[in-house]
C-alpha positions, 0 to 999 in steps of 0.5 A, a space after each residue: 273273324 265274324 265270330 271273333 268280333 261278335 264275341 268281342 261285341 258281346 264283351 263290350 255289351 257286358 262291360 257297358 251294362 255291368 259297370 261294376 264301379 257304379 253297381 248297375 244292374 242288367 238293362 230293363 225292357 222299359 223304364 221303371 225307375 222311382 226317380 224318373 217320371 214321365 214329366 222329367 225332360 230326359 224321360 224319353 232319352 233314358 227310355 231310348 238308352 235302356 232300349 239300346 242297352 247302353 245304360 241301365 238302373 241301379 239295384 234300388 230301382 233308381 236311375 240317378 239321372 243327375 249323377 255325374 258320369 266318369 270318363 270310362 263310363 261315357 267312353 264305354 257307352 260311345 263305343 257300344 253305340 258305334 258297335 251296335 251300328 255295325 262298326 268293325 271295332 277291334 277289341 283286344 282282350 280286357 285286362 284286370 280293369 273293367 274298362 281296359 277293353 275300351 281304352 285299348 280301342 280308344 287308343 287305337 283310334 287316337 281319341 283324347 282319353 286317359 286311363 288316368 282320368 278313368 274314374 273322374 267325372 268327365 266334363 261336357 268339354 271333354 265330351 265334345 272333344 271325344 265325339 269330334 275325335 270319333 268323327 275324325 277331327 282333333 280339336 281343342 275344347 272350343 273348336 270341338 264345341 263349335 263342331 257340335 253346334 255346327 253338326 246340330 248335336 247340341 243346342 247349349 244349356 238354356 238354349 244358348 248356342 255359345 261357348 258359354 251356353 254349352 257350359 263346357 266346364 260343367 260335369 256330364 250327368 248320366 241323362 246328359 250322357 245318353 242324350 249326347 249319344 242319342 243326338 248322334 243316332 238322331 243325325 245318322 252319325 254312325 261310323 266311328 273314325 280315327 282321329 288325326 295325330 295333328 290338330 284339325 283346321 280350326 273352326 273358330 278363327 284363332 285370336 292373337 289374344 283374349 280379354 279377361 272379364 268378370 261375371 258373378 265374381 268369377 274371371 273368364 276370357 273372351 276373344 275380340 269378337 266377344 266369343 267367350 272362350 274361357 267360362 268364368 271360373 277363376 278368382 283372378 285373371 290378368 290381361 294377355 301378354 305374349 299369347 298367355 294370360 295368368 290365371 289364379 284359383 284355389 291358391 295356385 297360378 297358371 297360364 291360359 292360352 289363346 285357344 282358351 285351353 290351360 296352357 300351363 297348369 295351375 301350380 305356382 304360388 305367384 306369377 309375373 306376366 310373360 315378357 320376352 318369352 319368359 315369366 318370373 314365377 314363385 315356388 315356395 319362397 324362391 323365384 325362377 323363370 319358365 318359357 311359354 311351354 311351362 318349362 324351367 329355363 332359369 331354376 327357382 333359386 332367387 329369393 323374394 328380395 328379387 321382387 325388386 321395388 314392386 316388381 320393377 325390373 323382375 321381368 326381362 327387358 331388353 334381354 335382362 332381369 333384376 335379381 337380388 344379391 344380398 341387399 344389392 341388385 344385379 342383372 341376369 341374362 336369359 340363361 340365368 348368368 349374372 352379367 353385372 356388378 351389384 349395385 345399391 339400386 338399379 333400373 331396367 335396361 331401356 334403349 340400351 342402357 340401365 341406370 344404376 346407383 352406387 352409394 348416393 350417386 347414379 350412373 348408367 351401364 351398358 349391356 356388357 355390364 360396363 359403366 357407360 356413364 359414371 355415377 354422378 347424378 342425384 336422380 336419374 331416369 331411364 332413357 326415352 327417345 334418346 335422352 334421359 332426365 338427370 338431376 344434380 344439386 336441385 336442378 335437372 336437365 337431359 343427357 344423351 347416351 355418352 352422358 353429355 348434357 343435351 339440355 343443361 340442368 336449369 329446371 328446379 326439382 322443387 315442387 315436383 311429385 315424388 317417385 317410388 323411392 321418394 325422390 322428385 319425379 323427373 319428366 321424360 320425353 313423349 312424342 318429342 316433348 317433355 314437361 318441365 316446371 318453370 317458376 312453379 308452373 308447367 310448360 313443355 320443351 322440345 329436344 333442343 331445350 326450347 320452350 314450345 308451350 309456355 308454363 301455364 299450369 300452376 300446381 300451387 293454386 287452390 285447385 292444383 292445375 296440372 298437365 300430363 305427357 302427350 299421347 295421341 298428339 294431345 295432352 290431358 290438363 287440369 284447369 280449375 276443377 275440370 279436365 280438357 286437352 291441349 295440342 302441341 302448340 298449347 292450344 286448348 282444343 278441347 275445353 276443360 269441361 270434364 269432371 275426370 278424364 284419361 289421356 287419349 288411347 287409340 283416338 278416344 279418351 275416357 271422360 266423366 260427367 256427372 258421375 258417368 263415364 263415356 268416350 270422346 274423340 279428338 274434336 271433343 265429341 262424344 262418340 260413346 255417351 256417358 253411361 257407365 259407372 266405370 270405364 277404362 281406356 281402349 286397347 286393341 280396339 276394345 274397352 273394359 266398362 262397368 254398366 251402371 248398377 252392375 258389378 260385372 265388367 264387360 267390353 265394348 267396341 269403339 261404337 259402344 256395342 257390347 261385345 261380350 255374350 
């Protein structure tokens, strides 16, 4: 057995030093390469690798230190290193391909390599996964990088001990390959281990979602703690929905998971966000739906017309999605079955009912596809807080789910803004109150129809005063050319003093003064002073902002601390 193992190790050495795919020569006793001077950062590393008979130069007496290393080449170096340290590795006879002997050993150890990737340059992140696996851990890329940091095996490019500093998406150079293995020797890590079949306990606390950010025109993702899990590399990246974020590069879309890995490959011509476990995706000129594993649940058979009114209704809502049938629209369920008649126009299901138009009149259907409220309205909104705004003959009121009026049609549609289809936009109930226009001015009513905030905001004056729906107990209003906030009694609790503002979200509101954005609390006190050229509202504890003089976006917490690395 010892003689057999010795012969196997000799075969390993011959394979590493021959690397026929790159034309390497036999190992030299000392460094004498035309393109590696003693001043080069990796000079001692290369000397060590040559002395260890892990790597050698080219016939033209060069080393090509910055040339990328293929997966097969790094795997051969790693196995040779472990073999030199006395590991009783069992190598099966090699096949026709020079690296077969290494892949067979790696497969026996359950290491994350693939013959299909053998001739492709290996990324630094993949190297991290392979080294971690060789020490008995099965990690995703980010946790593997963290493992290397924890073991003191890397410092990261630019001496930055972060996932971004590690440059996990960059390809590994010949010098870096030797350095990785030398780091193992320096830390006395000498035993090759089998990786488990199941993922190892994560070193990085798992995130429910990631947050997109930009850097130098590229998009990446970070977690809520500011740890960059996806290096900026995409042309576009959308916020996470249901644990996945849509990403785009080189003409194709895919999805990133919460661990920062590409969960669904870049393969679609267009995608929508996940909703109720499914996402609408386009291949060529047809749409279908995939699940969160990237598997087709509803085959791509629907034409582009399914992108109804700027995607309204394409996503599944309450178990149904809108699809085109000629020049009409119907609903499908999650098996792809059409469950309703075809209508001239539809709105997504909300609170169990969906508004549908037959000719010029709107009604409502239930989830069996039956008419629950016959078509009779000129305008119909979907249901909010149990009531739906409907209009007939220039007046609107509110109905319950039986179709009976709860608040009689008494408010004029004249002067209202218009919605996506060119009809006057009726107001829905939010936090128990709804905006209404009375005699050309905006006020608020409760669910009995009682006016609780008298109409005081005149859209017809010179400045076009207005009010918005309630959010977090306050409503944004415009008075003159300034913005402020009222409470549910109509009291101006934060005076109109801002040049621009957003509704409150998570207890804070974005406001603008003298060209700079900041955030106030519900007393009107600045929690984060105005300092950003642009800012968005807080969501899940973070807000996306653009620092003055920068084109890059970053996230801040509710104390104004920057959380992006």
